[in-house]
Structure formats: C-alpha cells, structure tokens
C-alpha positions as CSV (number, residue, x, y, z in Angstrom):
1,X,-1.4,62.1,-14.5
2,X,-2.2,65.6,-15.7
3,X,-0.1,67.1,-18.4
4,X,-0.5,70.8,-18.8
5,X,0.7,72.8,-21.8
6,X,0.5,76.5,-22.6
7,X,-0.2,77.8,-26.1
8,X,2.6,80.3,-26.6
9,X,4.0,81.7,-29.9
10,X,7.5,81.7,-28.3
11,X,7.3,77.9,-28.2
12,X,6.3,77.6,-31.9
13,X,8.6,76.7,-34.8
14,X,8.4,77.4,-38.5
15,X,6.3,74.9,-40.4
16,X,3.9,75.2,-43.3
17,X,4.8,78.9,-43.9
18,X,3.8,80.0,-40.4
19,X,4.7,79.4,-36.8
20,X,3.3,76.2,-35.2
21,X,3.4,74.7,-31.8
22,X,2.8,70.9,-31.5
23,X,0.6,70.1,-28.6
24,X,0.0,66.4,-28.2
25,X,2.5,64.8,-25.8
26,X,1.8,61.1,-25.4
27,X,2.8,58.8,-22.6
28,X,1.1,55.6,-23.8
29,X,2.9,52.8,-25.7
30,X,1.1,53.4,-29.0
31,X,1.0,56.6,-31.0
32,X,-1.8,59.1,-30.2
33,X,-4.9,58.8,-32.4
34,X,-4.7,62.4,-33.4
35,X,-2.4,65.4,-33.6
36,X,-3.0,69.0,-32.4
37,X,-1.0,72.2,-33.1
38,X,-1.4,75.9,-32.3
39,X,-0.9,78.0,-35.4
40,X,0.1,81.7,-35.5
41,X,-0.2,83.7,-38.8
42,X,0.9,87.4,-38.7
43,X,-0.9,90.1,-40.7
44,X,-0.2,90.2,-44.4
45,X,0.9,86.5,-44.6
46,X,-0.4,83.2,-45.8
47,X,0.2,79.6,-44.9
48,X,1.8,77.4,-47.5
49,X,-0.7,75.4,-49.6
50,X,-1.3,72.1,-47.8
51,X,-3.0,68.9,-48.8
52,X,-3.1,65.8,-46.6
53,X,-5.4,62.7,-46.2
54,X,-6.3,63.6,-42.6
55,X,-9.5,65.4,-41.7
56,X,-8.8,68.6,-39.8
57,X,-10.8,70.9,-37.5
58,X,-9.6,74.5,-36.9
59,X,-10.7,76.3,-33.7
60,X,-10.0,80.0,-34.2
61,X,-8.7,81.5,-31.0
62,X,-8.0,85.1,-32.1
63,X,-7.6,87.5,-34.9
64,X,-9.3,87.2,-38.3
65,X,-8.5,85.8,-41.7
66,X,-9.7,83.7,-44.5
67,X,-9.6,79.9,-45.2
68,X,-9.5,78.7,-48.8
69,X,-10.3,75.1,-49.5
70,X,-10.4,73.6,-53.0
71,X,-11.7,76.9,-54.6
72,X,-14.1,77.8,-51.8
73,X,-13.3,80.4,-49.1
74,X,-14.7,81.7,-45.9
75,X,-13.8,84.5,-43.5
76,X,-12.9,83.4,-40.0
77,X,-12.7,85.2,-36.6
78,X,-12.3,84.2,-33.0
79,X,-14.9,81.6,-32.0
80,X,-15.3,80.1,-35.4
81,X,-14.8,76.3,-36.0
82,X,-13.8,75.3,-39.5
83,X,-13.9,71.6,-40.7
84,X,-11.4,70.8,-43.5
85,X,-12.0,67.3,-45.1
86,X,-8.9,65.4,-46.0
87,X,-7.6,65.2,-49.5
88,X,-8.4,68.9,-50.4
89,X,-5.7,71.6,-50.7
90,X,-6.2,74.5,-48.3
91,X,-4.5,77.8,-47.5
92,X,-5.0,80.1,-44.5
93,X,-4.6,83.9,-45.1
94,X,-4.3,86.8,-42.7
95,X,-5.0,89.8,-45.0
96,X,-4.3,92.4,-42.3
97,X,-1.8,95.1,-43.4
98,X,-0.1,96.0,-40.0
99,X,0.5,94.7,-36.5
100,X,-2.8,96.4,-35.3
101,X,-4.7,93.9,-37.4
102,X,-3.4,91.1,-35.1
103,X,-2.0,87.7,-35.5
104,X,-4.5,85.0,-36.6
105,X,-4.3,82.2,-34.0
106,X,-6.0,78.8,-34.2
107,X,-5.8,75.3,-32.8
108,X,-5.9,72.5,-35.4
109,X,-6.8,69.0,-34.5
110,X,-6.3,66.3,-37.1
111,X,-6.6,62.6,-37.4
112,X,-5.0,60.1,-37.8
113,X,-1.7,61.4,-36.5
114,X,0.2,60.7,-39.7
115,X,-0.8,61.6,-43.3
116,X,1.2,58.6,-44.5
117,X,1.8,55.6,-42.2
118,X,5.5,55.6,-43.2
119,X,5.9,58.9,-41.4
120,X,5.4,57.1,-38.1
121,X,8.8,55.3,-38.6
122,X,10.7,58.3,-40.1
C-alpha cells in the first residue's frame, strides 16, 4: 500500500519554536524505527535550543540559514545535508530580515523514534 504525503506549511504545527509537520505514518504493529518532520523557519527567527539522544539528519529543501551545534556553526542552503549527532544542543537560525529572504525549509530524519523510551507510552 502506497502512502503519499505532501510537505505543506499549512499542515504544520508549532513545535520547537518553529512550524513542524510530522511525516511518518505507520501501519505496522510496532512503532516505526525513525521519525521524520518537515520544518519551516521564517526570516529573522530561530528554533528553540534542542538536545536529544537521537541522531538527526537535516536535508535542506529551500532558503538559507545557520545551524549551531555545541559551539560550532555552519551556513546551510538548499541541497545541503547536515548530520547532528545525538546528545549535543543545537539551534537553527534564519538570519534573513524580511520575507524576501525566504523561509528556511528542511526535512529532519531522526532515530530512534523517541528520545526517551517512556515517551512511547505517554
């Protein structure tokens, strides 16, 4: 069975100081082995600082910005892939000053699904 989803900011909700759209529906009996979410960060804003045990990979879909991880930073733009090891605090910034700068958009894939196994039952 094919499940088709569309990445759409209108389907996102407020999480982590930005808009996020959860993307992994699961039809099996067990929980999925990973999570995925589309993230949308408007110009002049930053995500909330985040730190979790899961490893995370960001696939930048559009716009440009900066990723800060444990005192290190790198500029990102569409086509970049950024690997964030678990256990390190990170923040994503879109330093643009107006709407012309564009929303920074990326797809994050992380594993395992839950940072804390107790979350699975919450």
